[in-house]
C-alpha positions in Angstrom: 140.4 150.9 58.7 137.8 150.0 61.3 135.5 152.8 62.4 134.1 152.7 65.9 132.7 156.3 65.5 135.8 157.5 67.4 136.0 160.4 64.9 132.8 161.7 66.3 133.8 161.4 70.0 133.6 164.6 72.0 136.0 165.6 74.7 135.5 163.8 78.0 132.9 165.6 80.1 134.4 168.0 82.6 132.3 166.5 85.4 134.1 163.2 85.0 137.5 164.9 85.6 139.2 166.3 88.7 139.4 170.1 88.9 142.3 171.4 86.8 142.2 168.7 84.1 140.8 169.3 80.7 140.1 167.0 77.7 140.8 168.0 74.1 142.0 166.9 70.7 144.8 167.7 68.3 144.6 166.6 64.6 147.5 165.4 62.4 149.6 163.6 65.0 151.3 160.9 62.9 148.0 160.2 61.2 145.9 160.4 64.4 143.4 162.7 65.8 144.8 162.4 69.3 142.7 162.8 72.4 144.6 163.8 75.6 144.1 165.1 79.1 146.2 167.9 80.4 146.7 169.8 83.6 149.0 172.8 84.4 148.3 174.3 81.0 147.9 177.8 82.2 151.5 178.8 81.5 153.4 178.0 78.3 156.7 178.1 80.3 156.0 175.0 82.4 158.2 172.0 81.7 156.3 169.0 80.2 155.6 165.7 81.8 154.2 163.0 79.5 152.2 160.1 80.9 151.7 156.9 78.9 149.1 154.4 79.9 148.9 150.6 79.4 146.3 148.0 78.8 143.3 148.0 79.3 143.6 151.6 80.3 143.2 155.2 79.0 144.6 158.7 79.6 142.0 158.7 82.4 144.2 156.3 84.4 146.4 159.2 85.3 143.5 161.4 86.6 144.6 161.1 90.3 148.3 161.9 89.6 147.9 164.8 87.1 146.7 167.5 89.5 149.5 166.8 91.9 152.2 167.1 89.2 150.6 170.2 87.9 150.6 171.7 91.4 154.4 171.0 91.5 154.8 173.3 88.4 154.5 170.9 85.4 152.5 170.9 82.2 151.1 167.4 82.5 149.9 165.6 79.3 148.3 162.1 79.1 147.2 160.9 75.7 144.9 158.1 74.7 147.5 156.2 72.9 147.2 154.6 69.4 144.4 152.0 69.5 142.7 153.4 72.6 139.8 155.6 73.7 138.9 158.8 71.9 142.0 158.9 69.8 141.1 158.0 66.2 142.9 157.3 62.9 144.3 153.9 64.0 143.7 150.6 62.3 141.7 148.3 64.5 141.3 145.4 62.0 142.8 142.1 63.1 144.0 141.8 59.5 145.0 145.4 59.2 148.2 147.4 59.5 149.9 145.8 62.5 153.2 147.6 61.7 151.7 150.9 62.8 151.9 149.6 66.4 155.6 149.0 66.4 157.6 150.8 69.1 159.3 153.4 66.9 155.9 154.5 65.5 154.5 154.8 69.0 157.5 157.0 69.8 156.6 159.1 66.7 153.1 159.5 68.1 154.5 160.8 71.4 156.9 163.1 69.8 154.2 164.5 67.5 152.0 165.4 70.4 154.8 167.0 72.4 155.9 169.0 69.3 152.3 170.1 68.6 151.9 171.4 72.1 154.9 173.6 71.6 157.5 171.7 73.7 160.9 170.7 72.4 161.9 168.8 75.5 160.1 166.7 78.1 161.1 166.8 81.8 160.1 163.2 82.2 158.3 160.5 80.2 156.3 158.2 82.5 154.9 154.9 81.4 152.8 152.3 83.2 152.2 148.7 82.1 152.6 148.6 78.3 153.3 152.3 78.4 156.5 151.5 80.4 158.4 150.0 77.4 157.2 152.8 75.2 158.6 155.3 77.7 161.8 153.3 77.9 162.2 153.4 74.1 161.5 157.1 74.1 164.3 157.5 76.5 166.7 155.3 74.6 166.0 156.6 71.1 165.6 160.3 71.9 167.5 161.3 75.0 167.8 164.7 73.5 164.1 165.3 74.0 163.2 163.1 77.0 165.3 164.3 79.9 164.3 161.6 82.4 162.1 158.5 82.5 159.9 156.8 85.1 158.9 153.2 84.4 156.0 151.7 86.3 155.1 148.0 86.8 156.9 146.7 83.7 160.7 146.7 84.0 162.9 147.3 81.0 165.4 144.5 80.4 167.3 146.2 77.6 167.5 146.2 73.8 167.4 143.0 71.7 170.7 141.4 70.9 172.0 141.4 67.4 174.2 138.3 67.4 172.2 135.5 65.7 173.1 132.8 68.3 172.1 134.9 71.2 169.0 136.0 69.5 167.9 132.4 69.0 168.4 131.8 72.7 166.5 134.9 73.6 163.6 133.7 71.4 162.8 130.8 73.7 160.2 132.8 75.5 156.4 132.6 75.6 156.1 134.1 72.1 158.2 133.6 69.0 156.8 134.9 65.7 153.3 134.1 66.8 154.0 130.4 66.6 153.7 127.8 69.3 157.1 127.2 70.9 158.3 124.3 73.1 157.3 126.5 76.1 153.8 126.7 74.7 153.7 123.0 74.4 155.0 122.5 77.9 152.4 124.9 79.3 149.7 123.0 77.4 151.0 119.8 78.9 150.5 120.8 82.5 147.7 119.7 84.7 145.5 121.7 84.3 146.7 122.7 80.8 147.8 126.4 80.6 148.6 129.1 78.1 150.4 132.5 78.3 148.2 135.5 78.2 150.3 137.4 75.6 149.7 134.5 73.2 146.0 134.5 74.0 145.9 138.3 73.4 147.4 137.7 70.0 144.6 135.4 68.9 141.7 136.5 66.6 139.1 135.5 69.2 140.5 137.6 72.1 138.7 140.8 71.2 135.3 139.2 70.7 135.8 137.2 74.0 136.2 140.4 76.0 134.1 142.9 74.1 131.0 140.7 73.9 131.4 138.6 77.0 128.4 137.2 78.9 128.9 139.5 81.9 129.3 142.7 79.8 132.2 145.0 79.4 131.6 146.8 82.7 131.7 143.7 84.9 134.6 142.2 82.9 136.7 145.3 83.6 135.6 145.3 87.3 136.8 141.8 87.7 140.0 142.4 85.6 141.1 145.5 87.6 140.2 143.7 90.9 142.1 140.6 90.0 145.4 142.4 89.4 145.1 144.8 92.3 146.1 144.7 95.9 142.4 144.1 96.7 142.8 140.5 95.5 144.6 139.1 98.5 146.2 136.2 96.7 148.5 138.7 94.9 151.7 137.9 96.9 154.4 137.9 94.2 157.9 136.5 94.3 160.7 136.0 91.8 160.5 132.9 89.7 163.3 130.4 89.7 163.3 129.9 85.9 161.1 130.5 82.8 160.0 126.9 82.7 156.4 126.0 82.4 156.3 124.7 85.9 157.5 128.0 87.3 155.3 130.1 85.0 152.3 128.2 86.2 152.9 129.8 89.6 151.7 133.1 88.1 148.1 134.0 88.6 145.7 133.0 85.9 145.5 136.5 84.5 149.1 135.9 83.3 149.2 132.1 82.7 145.6 131.2 81.9 143.9 127.9 81.8 144.1 126.6 78.3 140.3 126.3 77.7 139.3 129.7 79.0 139.4 133.2 77.6 140.2 136.2 79.8 136.6 137.1 80.4 135.9 133.7 81.9 139.2 133.7 83.8 138.5 137.0 85.6 134.8 136.2 86.1 135.8 133.7 88.7 137.3 136.5 90.8 134.5 139.0 90.4 134.4 141.0 93.7 131.4 141.0 95.9 128.9 143.9 96.1 130.5 144.9 99.4 134.0 144.8 97.9 133.0 147.0 95.0 131.4 149.5 97.3 134.6 149.6 99.3 136.9 150.1 96.3 137.8 153.8 96.8 140.5 153.8 94.1 138.0 152.7 91.4 134.4 153.6 92.3 131.7 152.6 89.9 131.5 156.1 88.4 135.1 156.0 87.4 134.9 152.5 86.1 132.0 153.6 83.9 134.4 155.8 82.0 136.4 152.8 81.0 133.5 150.6 80.2 131.8 153.3 78.1 135.0 153.7 76.0 135.7 150.0 75.6 132.0 149.2 74.9 132.3 151.6 72.0 135.7 150.8 70.6 136.3 147.2 71.6 139.8 146.0 72.7 141.5 145.2 69.4 143.4 148.5 69.2 145.2 147.6 72.5 145.6 144.0 71.5 147.4 145.0 68.4 150.3 146.1 70.7 150.6 142.5 72.0 150.4 141.1 68.5 153.2 143.4 67.3 155.4 142.1 70.1 154.5 138.4 69.8 155.1 138.4 66.0 158.3 140.4 66.6 157.3 142.6 63.8 159.6 145.4 64.9 162.5 143.2 66.0 164.7 144.0 63.0 164.6 147.8 63.5 164.9 147.5 67.2 168.1 145.5 66.7 169.6 148.7 65.4 169.9 149.8 69.0 171.5 146.6 70.2 173.8 147.3 73.1 172.5 150.8 73.8 171.4 151.7 77.3 169.1 154.3 78.9 171.6 156.9 80.0 169.2 159.6 81.3 168.0 159.7 84.9 165.5 156.9 85.5 163.3 155.5 88.3 161.1 152.4 88.7 157.8 152.4 90.6 155.5 149.4 91.1 153.0 148.1 93.6 154.5 145.7 96.1 151.7 143.2 95.3 152.2 143.5 91.5 153.2 140.2 89.8 154.1 142.2 86.7 157.5 142.9 88.2 158.4 139.2 88.1 156.6 137.8 85.1 159.9 138.0 83.1 162.6 136.4 85.2 165.6 138.7 85.9 164.1 141.7 84.1 164.0 144.0 87.1 167.6 143.1 88.0 168.9 143.6 84.5 167.1 147.0 84.4 168.8 148.1 87.5 172.3 146.7 86.8 172.8 147.4 83.1 169.8 148.5 81.0 169.5 151.8 82.8 172.8 153.4 83.7 171.4 156.3 85.8 168.7 154.6 87.8 168.1 156.7 90.8 165.8 154.4 92.7 163.5 151.4 92.6 160.3 151.8 94.7 157.8 149.1 95.6 154.7 150.8 96.9 152.8 149.3 99.8 149.0 148.8 99.4 149.2 148.6 95.6 149.0 145.9 93.0 149.4 146.4 89.3 147.4 149.7 89.0 149.9 151.5 91.2 149.1 155.1 90.1 145.4 154.5 90.7 145.6 152.5 93.8 148.1 154.7 95.6 148.1 158.1 93.8 149.4 160.2 96.7 152.5 158.0 97.1 153.2 157.7 93.4 152.8 161.5 93.0 155.2 162.1 95.9 157.8 159.7 94.3 157.5 161.2 90.9 157.9 164.8 92.2 160.8 163.7 94.4 162.4 162.1 91.3 161.9 165.2 89.2 163.3 167.5 91.9 166.4 165.2 92.4 166.9 165.2 88.6 166.6 169.0 88.5 169.1 169.4 91.3 171.6 167.0 89.7 171.5 164.5 92.6 171.6 160.8 92.1 
């Protein structure tokens, strides 16, 4: 177990949080001391909304949405998930317990927190980026607890198939048991040679590359958030024609990287100017400093373990138990119109709408937002979430 002094972390200072949000801890959540933010906690009778962040994010990523949901009558809860922020008790060793990051254990984390807060149901589980598949699996595995689901930025294309022939075909993606596949070789054979970011995130050197990069964690995160946002004008996504190396190479370099560069060097080339940073109202320096302080302390390996668990397919066998099951509770998809994450897996958004989610009420692409949709356009995201919750409550859709 790697210690980053997370056990000594205090609650997030109140002066860093919008009014109405507090930071606190609960011990004994599936082996974790879990840090979370909450709003609308004044009344025990309020229905719960659970917000799950992605990479490289924190519970803090929901700060602009939480007060609006609380004002609509909900108890809003956003944890630092396993491997992140001020939550402790997770294994951050590259050679440590990777199995603790499998999807069913992440669901156990979420359920443990909800139970500890006194709830036996959740009005909606909302996930962004890597939090989106966690929210999707929460909805699929425990529809008796999670009454609706909102997926953001990362579409859910359904459960893994059980038939061996189909499974072999499905494994021809960017990752396959952590080994180089024909697609890896094809990407490396391009001019310039390329590699898929999930494969890179699974390598031993990825954490060191970002944690101790020449520009420092703060500037690394500034460039990373900028590169994937609507502020980076080259983010003009479109569906790919296939999952070939030539088509994948059309993705920005934060998804399909140059072979000889790590992520810190990749995003450094797109570092925003001093004027652009000053104009970034959705992520001012004061807010970014919360992220950089946390990641400077913990490093990135906790979040990278999630990618490694997926690329090694460590949880595939148990997830195959749910082969053929669909998400049958009310669902909604929300993403930035300028978010490439919608299209990085060809056909995923269509499969989500047509078959994986049988009660999808809407699919929204938000203008003026890239990948960080709930931070870039919090008013619109809040409006869409409240609209979804109200429609779900009224039985419409």
